[in-house]
Structure formats: structure tokens, C-alpha cells
C-alpha positions in Angstrom: 6.8 45.9 126.3 5.0 42.7 126.3 1.8 44.3 126.4 2.8 46.8 123.8 3.6 44.1 121.4 0.5 42.4 122.3 -1.4 45.6 121.5 0.0 45.8 118.0 3.1 48.0 118.5 6.3 48.0 116.6 8.3 44.8 116.4 11.1 44.5 118.9 14.2 46.2 117.7 12.4 48.5 115.3 12.0 52.1 116.3 8.5 53.3 116.5 7.2 55.6 113.7 8.8 53.7 110.8 6.1 52.3 108.3 6.0 48.5 108.0 6.3 46.9 104.5 3.2 44.9 103.5 3.7 41.8 101.2 2.0 41.7 97.7 1.1 38.9 95.2 3.7 38.2 92.3 1.2 36.7 89.8 0.7 39.8 87.7 1.8 39.7 83.9 5.0 41.5 83.1 5.4 43.5 79.9 8.9 42.2 79.6 7.6 38.8 78.4 5.5 40.3 75.6 8.4 40.8 73.2 9.7 37.2 73.1 6.1 36.0 72.8 5.4 38.1 69.8 8.7 37.0 68.2 7.7 33.4 68.7 4.3 33.9 67.2 5.8 35.8 64.2 8.4 33.1 63.7 5.8 30.3 63.8 3.6 32.1 61.4 6.5 32.6 59.0 7.4 28.9 59.3 3.9 27.8 58.8 3.6 30.1 55.8 6.8 28.9 54.3 5.8 25.3 54.8 2.4 25.9 53.3 3.8 27.7 50.3 6.4 25.0 49.7 5.6 22.7 46.7 6.3 19.0 46.4 9.7 17.6 45.9 10.2 14.8 43.3 13.0 12.8 41.9 13.5 12.1 38.2 15.9 9.4 36.8 17.8 10.1 33.6 20.4 8.0 31.7 22.8 10.9 31.8 23.0 14.4 33.4 23.6 16.1 30.0 22.2 19.7 30.3 21.1 19.3 33.9 22.7 21.4 36.7 21.8 21.8 40.3 20.1 25.1 41.2 20.2 26.2 37.6 18.1 23.8 35.5 14.4 24.8 35.5 11.3 22.6 35.3 8.8 24.2 33.0 5.3 23.6 31.6 4.3 25.6 28.5 7.4 27.7 28.9 6.5 28.7 32.4 8.8 27.8 35.3 7.1 25.5 37.8 10.2 24.3 39.7 14.0 24.0 39.8 16.5 21.1 40.1 18.1 21.2 43.6 20.5 18.4 43.2 21.9 15.8 40.8 23.5 12.6 42.1 24.7 9.4 40.6 22.7 6.2 41.3 24.2 3.5 43.5 24.5 1.1 40.6 26.0 3.8 38.3 23.4 3.1 35.6 21.7 6.5 35.7 21.5 9.8 37.5 18.8 11.1 39.8 17.7 14.7 39.7 15.8 16.1 42.7 13.5 19.0 41.8 11.4 21.3 44.0 8.1 22.2 42.4 5.8 25.1 43.1 2.6 24.5 45.1 -0.5 23.5 43.2 0.9 20.7 41.0 0.5 18.0 43.5 -2.7 16.7 41.8 -0.9 16.3 38.5 2.0 14.1 39.8 0.6 10.7 38.9 1.9 7.5 37.3 1.0 8.9 33.8 2.9 12.2 34.2 6.0 12.4 32.0 9.3 14.4 32.2 12.0 14.9 29.6 15.0 17.1 29.0 14.4 19.7 26.2 17.5 20.0 23.9 17.9 20.9 20.3 16.8 17.9 18.3 16.1 17.0 14.6 13.9 14.0 13.9 11.2 13.0 11.4 11.4 16.3 9.5 11.0 18.4 12.7 13.4 20.7 14.5 12.6 21.2 18.2 14.3 22.9 21.2 16.1 25.7 19.3 15.4 28.0 22.2 17.7 26.1 24.5 20.7 27.1 22.4 20.7 30.4 24.3 18.7 29.8 27.4 20.1 26.3 28.1 18.4 23.0 28.5 15.4 22.6 30.8 13.1 19.8 32.0 9.6 19.8 30.5 6.6 18.3 32.2 3.5 16.7 30.7 1.0 16.7 33.7 -1.8 14.1 33.9 -4.4 14.1 36.6 -5.6 10.5 36.1 -3.7 7.8 37.9 -2.1 6.9 41.2 0.0 9.7 42.9 3.7 9.3 42.5 6.9 11.3 43.4 9.6 9.3 41.6 9.7 9.3 37.8 11.8 7.9 34.9 12.6 10.7 32.4 12.0 10.2 28.7 15.0 10.1 26.4 13.2 11.8 23.6 10.3 14.4 23.7 6.9 12.8 23.2 5.1 13.5 20.0 1.8 14.1 21.7 1.1 15.8 25.0 -2.0 16.1 27.0 -2.4 19.8 26.2 -3.0 19.0 22.5 -6.6 18.4 21.4 -7.2 15.3 19.4 -7.5 11.5 19.6 -5.2 8.5 19.5 -6.0 5.6 17.2 -4.5 2.1 17.0 -3.3 0.5 13.8 -2.1 -3.1 13.1 0.6 -3.9 10.5 2.8 -6.8 9.6 5.9 -4.5 9.1 6.8 -0.9 10.0 7.7 0.2 6.6 9.8 3.3 6.1 8.2 5.6 8.7 9.2 6.3 12.3 7.8 8.1 15.4 6.9 11.6 14.4 6.1 10.8 10.8 3.1 12.8 9.5 -0.4 11.4 9.1 -2.3 12.8 6.0 -5.9 13.2 5.2 -6.3 13.9 1.5 -2.7 15.1 1.3 -3.1 17.5 4.3 -1.0 16.7 7.4 -3.4 16.3 10.3 -1.4 14.2 12.8 1.7 12.2 13.6 2.8 8.7 14.5 3.0 8.7 18.3 4.5 5.2 19.0 4.9 1.7 17.8 5.7 -1.7 19.5 5.9 -5.3 18.5 3.0 -7.5 19.5 3.9 -10.1 22.2 3.1 -12.8 19.6 5.6 -11.3 17.1 3.1 -11.6 14.3 2.4 -7.9 13.8 3.1 -4.4 15.0 0.8 -2.1 17.0 1.1 1.5 15.9 -0.5 4.5 17.7 -1.2 7.6 15.6 -2.4 10.9 17.0 -4.9 13.0 14.9 -5.5 16.5 15.9 -9.0 18.0 16.4 -11.2 18.5 14.5 -9.8 16.1 12.0 -10.0 13.2 14.4 -13.8 13.3 13.9 -13.1 12.2 10.3 -12.0 8.8 11.4 -15.1 6.6 11.1 -15.8 2.9 11.4 -15.1 2.3 7.7 -12.0 4.4 7.5 -9.0 2.9 5.7 -5.3 3.6 6.7 -2.4 2.9 4.3 1.3 3.4 4.2 1.9 6.6 2.2 5.7 6.3 2.2 7.7 6.8 -1.1 6.1 6.4 -4.5 3.2 4.1 -5.4 3.7 3.1 -9.1 1.0 1.1 -10.8 1.2 -0.3 -14.4 -2.1 -1.3 -15.9 -4.1 -1.1 -19.2 -4.6 2.7 -18.6 -0.8 3.3 -18.4 1.5 4.1 -15.5 0.0 5.6 -12.4 2.3 7.3 -9.8 1.0 8.4 -6.4 2.6 10.0 -3.3 1.2 12.0 -0.4 4.0 14.6 -0.3 7.7 15.1 -0.8 8.1 14.8 3.0 6.5 11.3 2.9 8.9 10.3 0.2 11.8 11.2 2.5 10.7 10.2 6.0 7.6 8.2 5.3 4.0 8.7 6.5 0.5 7.3 6.9 -2.7 8.4 5.1 -6.3 7.7 5.7 -9.7 8.3 4.0 -13.2 7.0 3.6 -13.5 5.3 0.2 -17.3 4.9 0.2 -18.9 8.4 0.2 -22.4 6.8 0.3 -21.6 5.1 3.6 -20.1 7.7 6.1 -20.1 5.1 8.9 -20.2 5.8 12.6 -17.6 7.4 14.8 -14.7 5.0 15.4 -14.4 3.4 18.8 -11.1 4.4 20.5 -10.5 0.7 21.3 -11.0 -0.4 17.7 -7.8 -1.6 15.8 -7.5 -0.5 12.2 -5.6 -2.5 9.6 -2.6 -0.6 8.0 -2.5 -1.4 4.3 0.7 -1.4 2.2 -0.7 1.2 -0.3 -3.8 3.1 -1.3 -4.7 0.6 -4.0 -4.8 -2.2 -1.5 -6.9 -0.2 0.9 -9.5 0.3 -1.8 -10.1 -3.4 -2.2 -13.1 -4.9 -0.5 -12.5 -6.9 2.6 -13.7 -10.5 2.5 -14.0 -12.6 5.6 -14.7 -16.1 4.0 -11.5 -17.7 2.7 -10.9 -21.3 1.3 -7.6 -23.0 0.8 -6.8 -25.4 -2.0 -3.7 -27.3 -3.3 -2.5 -27.4 -6.9 0.6 -29.3 -8.2 2.8 -28.1 -11.1 5.4 -30.3 -12.8 7.4 -27.6 -14.5 9.4 -24.5 -13.3 7.4 -22.0 -11.3 10.1 -19.3 -11.4 8.3 -16.0 -10.8 5.5 -17.5 -8.7 5.8 -16.3 -5.1 3.6 -16.0 -2.0 1.0 -13.2 -2.5 1.0 -13.8 -6.3 -2.6 -13.4 -7.6 -5.1 -16.2 -8.3 -7.4 -15.1 -11.1 -10.5 -16.5 -12.7 -10.9 -15.3 -16.3 -8.7 -12.3 -15.5 -10.5 -11.2 -12.3 -8.6 -11.7 -9.0 -10.3 -14.0 -6.6 -7.5 -14.9 -4.3 -3.7 -15.2 -3.7 -0.9 -17.7 -3.4 0.0 -18.6 0.2 2.9 -21.1 -0.1 5.2 -22.4 -2.8 7.3 -25.5 -1.9 9.2 -28.3 -3.6 8.2 -32.0 -3.2 10.2 -35.1 -4.1 8.4 -38.5 -4.4 10.9 -41.1 -3.0 9.3 -44.0 -4.8 9.8 -42.8 -8.4 12.0 -39.7 -7.7 9.5 -37.4 -9.4 9.7 -33.7 -8.5 6.6 -31.6 -8.2 5.8 -28.2 -6.9 2.9 -28.0 -4.5 1.3 -24.6 -4.3 -1.2 -23.6 -1.7 -3.7 -21.0 -2.9 -6.4 -19.1 -0.9 -9.7 -18.3 -2.7 -12.2 -15.7 -1.5 -15.6 -17.1 -2.7 -17.4 -13.8 -2.0 -15.6 -12.3 -4.9 -17.8 -14.4 -7.2 -20.8 -12.5 -5.9 -22.7 -15.7 -5.0 -25.9 -14.3 -3.4 -26.8 -17.5 -1.6 -23.3 -18.5 -0.6 -23.3 -21.3 1.9 -19.8 -22.1 3.4 -20.9 -25.7 4.0 -21.6 -26.2 0.3 -18.5 -24.4 -1.0 -16.6 -27.7 -1.7 -19.6 -29.1 -3.6 -19.7 -26.0 -5.9 -16.0 -26.4 -6.6 -16.5 -30.1 -7.4 -19.2 -29.2 -9.9 -17.0 -26.5 -11.5 -14.2 -29.1 -11.9 -16.6 -31.5 -13.4 -17.5 -28.8 -15.9 -13.9 -28.3 -16.9 -12.4 -25.9 -14.4 -8.6 -26.3 -14.3 -5.6 -24.4 -12.8 -2.6 -23.4 -14.9 0.3 -21.0 -14.7 0.1 -17.7 -16.5 2.1 -14.5 -16.9 1.0 -11.8 -14.4 3.5 -9.2 -15.4 5.4 -9.0 -18.7 8.0 -6.5 -17.2 8.9 -8.4 -14.1 8.2 -12.0 -15.3 5.9 -12.6 -12.4 3.6 -15.6 -12.6 0.0 -16.1 -11.4 -2.4 -19.0 -11.0 -5.2 -18.9 -13.5 -8.5 -20.7 -13.1 -10.8 -21.2 -16.1 -13.3 -23.6 -17.7 -11.8 -25.7 -20.5 -14.4 -27.6 -22.4 -11.9 -30.0 -24.0 -10.1 -30.8 -20.7 -9.9 -34.5 -19.7 -12.3 -35.6 -17.0 -10.9 -35.0 -13.4 -12.1 -34.7 -9.9 -11.2 -32.8 -6.7 -8.7 -35.0 -4.7 -9.7 -35.1 -1.1 -8.0 -36.6 2.0 -5.0 -34.4 2.2 -4.2 -31.2 4.1 -6.3 -29.2 1.5 -8.5 -30.3 -1.4 -6.4 -30.6 -4.5 -7.6 -29.0 -7.8 -6.5 -30.5 -11.2 -4.1 -28.6 -13.4 -3.3 -28.4 -17.1 -0.1 -27.3 -18.8 0.2 -23.6 -19.5 0.2 -22.4 -23.2 3.9 -21.6 -22.8 4.6 -25.1 -21.6 2.7 -26.6 -24.5 4.7 -24.5 -27.0 7.9 -25.5 -25.2 6.9 -29.2 -25.4 6.1 -28.9 -29.1 9.4 -27.2 -29.8 11.2 -29.9 -27.9 9.4 -32.6 -29.9 10.4 -30.9 -33.2 14.0 -30.6 -32.1 14.0 -34.3 -31.1 12.7 -35.3 -34.5 15.3 -33.1 -36.2 18.0 -34.7 -34.0 16.8 -38.2 -35.3 17.1 -37.2 -39.0 20.1 -38.4 -41.0 21.5 -35.0 -41.6 24.8 -36.3 -43.0 23.1 -38.4 -45.7 20.8 -35.5 -46.5 23.8 -33.3 -46.9 25.5 -35.7 -49.3 22.3 -36.1 -51.4 21.9 -32.3 -51.4 25.4 -31.9 -52.6 24.7 -34.3 -55.5 21.5 -32.5 -56.4 23.4 -29.2 -56.4 25.9 -30.7 -58.9 23.0 -31.9 -61.2 21.4 -28.5 -60.9 24.6 -26.8 -62.0 24.8 -29.1 -65.1 21.2 -28.3 -65.9 21.8 -24.6 -65.6 24.8 -25.0 -68.0 22.6 -26.7 -70.5 19.9 -24.1 -70.3 22.6 -21.4 -70.9 23.7 -23.2 -74.0 20.1 -23.5 -75.3 19.6 -19.8 -74.7 22.7 -19.0 -76.7 21.4 -21.2 -79.6 18.0 -19.5 -79.4 19.6 -16.1 -79.6 21.7 -16.9 -82.7 19.2 -19.0 -84.8 15.6 -18.5 -83.6 15.6 -14.7 -83.0 16.2 -13.7 -86.7 13.3 -15.9 -87.9 11.1 -14.5 -85.1 11.9 -11.0 -86.2 10.9 -11.8 -89.8 7.6 -13.2 -88.7 6.8 -10.2 -86.5 7.5 -7.9 -89.6 4.9 -9.9 -91.6 2.4 -9.5 -88.9 3.0 -5.8 -88.7 2.3 -5.5 -92.5 -0.9 -7.5 -92.2 -2.1 -5.2 -89.4 -1.3 -2.1 -91.4 -3.4 -3.5 -94.4 -6.3 -4.2 -92.1 -6.0 -0.7 -90.7 -6.3 0.7 -94.2 -9.4 -1.4 -95.0 -11.1 -0.4 -91.8 -10.5 3.4 -91.9 -13.5 5.7 -92.1 -12.7 6.8 -95.7 -12.3 3.2 -97.0 -15.1 1.8 -99.3 -15.7 -1.3 -97.1 -16.9 0.7 -94.0 -19.1 3.0 -96.1 -20.9 0.0 -97.8 -21.2 -1.7 -94.4 -22.9 1.3 -92.9 -25.4 1.5 -95.8 -26.2 -2.1 -95.5 -26.9 -1.7 -91.8 -29.2 1.3 -92.5 -31.2 -0.8 -95.0 -31.5 -3.6 -92.5 -32.8 -1.1 -89.9 -35.5 0.2 -92.3 -36.6 -3.4 -93.1 -36.9 -4.0 -89.4 -39.1 -1.0 -88.9 -41.4 -2.1 -91.7 -41.8 -5.5 -90.2 -42.6 -4.0 -86.8 -45.4 -1.8 -88.4 -46.8 -4.8 -90.1 -46.8 -6.8 -86.9 -48.7 -4.0 -85.1 -51.3 -3.8 -87.9 -51.9 -7.6 -87.9 -52.2 -7.6 -84.1 -55.1 -5.0 -84.4 -56.6 -6.5 -87.6 -56.0 -10.2 -87.8 -58.8 -10.7 -90.4 -56.5 -8.9 -92.9 -54.6 -12.2 -93.3 -57.8 -13.6 -95.0 -59.6 -10.7 -96.4 -56.6 -8.5 -97.2 -56.1 -4.9 -96.2 
């Protein structure tokens, strides 16, 4: 048995003739594992696809959640849905709500610091009605995408829809004004009475001196804004009263109700160059003011008036021979504590360029004014408007004015003044009234009463004389007139054509005429034959 085992026989205890199992390797792949592997691959692919197709998630803060509902309110751009609000929660400080929105892929590049969101609701403002479609479909969140700027995923929603979005073609321009006037955001902008844009925004300058107004002008009209373009407030009615009559101007009925801004180029011969987007235009109060030339050189002077200046206010005109050359800046009241005299100092601003001095030298401006004052230039008050009673400061040359000089050394050079014609009339009337007040009116009345008594006695005597004349003198006068009438009748008979005297008078005149003709013939003969005086005919 030992040898048999050694020779390769059957193991002990195993009958001979039964095949022996041979061991095999277990490293071969089993088809059973293929199903879970495929499932894992498919699930991973689905997850990767879902993640790759998922858009960005952002948060938007609003003051209230009016019209916003989770899983219902849409986020849209140009009326196309690009997302949906997934949740709306209240902020920790309870000051606002935070809406979380899931957006579609592809908008990541437009979520920047300049991108804006707002809730679209029905709204009426500045003559426009927007968001009427939300009455049936419900409110939604609109987006104004902007690619420029730093990426951002948290935004503060606008309370009102913006007037201008990035999808509109046009340009924004900046205006500067001292007051807002009657227009508001969304008010129309006109070019030759055609609406071409809107007021986009306005804000107070940090200095508080003026307002900065942004207006949007749609293409292609934005190309009409040039370097010499003038903007003015077209709100309401612009009424002008001058020598030509009454002039009423308005851009449109809408501008009368909600205000507006207009612009134009007043110099057709100078089209100017395209306006720089950073340039700040001046917003004038009306079209007439925008048509006035702009002068950069200004000089301030001081004038004193002793009488009332009621009607003279800042911005009242300063005129020279009827032509405006400046304006009034300040009107105050001044008391001299030494003699308690009250005067009214008025600060005026003159624009020397209005005088069209071709060789104007700012350094020699004061010398020119001094020479004008030496030639009789004086300031006085005058009526600027008969309807409103407004006053103006009038400068003119008065040859009979007393000598005066420009007073220097104060805040501004002081110009001499003369009384206004109205003041002279008032002074004359006051003097006459004073003289009348000094007259002894009571004594004059007594004398006048005595004179009236004497006059009544005189009239009574004249009446008596008239009665005597009627009773005694008139009959004699009638007799005399009758005699004169008879004499005239006799003369009429003697001078009639059939009377002897006229006939004889005519014959005598004929004889005199014949004698005159004979003398004329003789004179002609003697002139030709003077020797006839000696020799005879």
C-alpha cells in the first residue's frame, strides 16, 4: 500500500476507479456583477447630467413679498421664463424678505453687480401704464442682465421698474439743474415736439447746490445730441409778453400734465460734434433762456438806492439802454448806526461780452467802467414789467449828471446812482403838497368869501343896467337902424343897372379908355420918330 501510494495510486480510504477533483483559479469575471456596474454608471451619468444642466441659484432681497410665491413666481427676461422662485423667507432683522430663485443654465455670465431684478405688477406712472398682463398671469420677477461687472449671486430688488433697460438701443446723457421742476422719472424727452426718450433718474449733488438728472434718448435720435445742444424744461406753459404780443409755447399736452424736457440745436450753421457721454449739459428753465448766448466773463458791482425797491428781486434784469447786460444777484437792507440812515445795497452781475467789445481785456474792465462813469454813466431803478410791477436796474449815460467816481475798497466796486424818473415826480409832488400845506388856506377862504359877495353885488348891478338898456336904449337903437336901412335902399336904387348914374359912369370910363389908347399910339410913334417933336409929322 505504501508503495502504491508512492506510485501515484488512490488516496487512502478512497476506492480506486473514482476520478479525483482538480482545483481551479477563481479570478474569472462573473456576469452577475455586470448589472450593478451598469446601474452605477447610468446613475452617475444621470447625476452628472443633472448637475451640468442645473443653473445658478441666486437670492433677491425685496421690501415685501407682495406677488411672490415659492414654486409659482417665475423669473423672466423678455417674457421668456429663465427661472423660478424656490423659496421666500423673512430676513433675520425683519426688514425685508429674501427670495431664492433657481435659474436656467447659460445666464451665469450675466449675473454681475450691474444686473437688476424687480417685480412686475400693474403700475401707472408718468403717463404710462405697465404690467397689465400680470392681472391674469400673476406677478413675476423681471431681469435686466448686464455682462459688465463683478460676478454676484445676491441682489437687491428694485421697488419700481427701471425706465431704461440694457436691451433698448440709445444713450444716456447727464443734465445739471438747480431745481427739479414739475417732471419726474419717466417724464418724456422731446425733440421738436416728438417724444424721443425719458427721464431715467435724478439725484441731489453731494454739495446740495444742484441736481444731476439722467435722460435716456433712444436711437437714432441720440445722435442728434451734439456739443452745442441745449436742454430746457418743457413743463407746463411758457408765456412771454413783449412788444410783439403774447407768446405761448408748450411741447405737448402730456408735458403740461406730467412735465417733460426738450432739446434742440439753436444754431443750424454750427452743427457741432457728437456729445461726449461724460459731458454735463445745463438744463435751462425754458426755451427762451436756452436760446440766450452763454457768457463766461462776469463782473460784480454794488449800487445803493435810498428809496423803496419793491419789485426788485434776485434775477431781475440789468439793462443798458434797453438791452440786457446782466442780472441782480442780491438785494438787502443796510442801516448806518451813526446817522440811522437806511439804504438798500444791491449787488449786480454784468456780462461785459454782451457789449461786443472785440478787444476785451478782463484786466482793464474796471478802467473802462471808470471812464464810462466819468462820461455820465449812472444806475437807476426802472419799470421792467407794467403788469407785474417788477423793477430792473437801468444803466445809461446822463450828460447832465453831477460828477462822480467808482467807489473802491469795498467788497465790490460801487457805481453811482441817480433818482428814477418816478422818484423825481414823487419828490416834486411832495414838494408841491408841502407848499400847499404851508399856505394860509383859512384866510384865503375868508377873502374868497368876501370876493364872492362883491361879485354877487356886481352881478346885481349889471342886471339892473341891462334892464335899463332894454327899456330906454333899445327903442332909439331900433329907430337908428331903420334910418340906416332907408339909406341903404336909396343907394341901392342909385347903383342899379338901369339908374342914370351907372350909365354915365360907364360912358366916362369908355372915353377914358379911348384917350389912353391914343396916348399909347402917340408914344409908339415918337419912340420911332423922335425928330417929329422938332420938325412935326
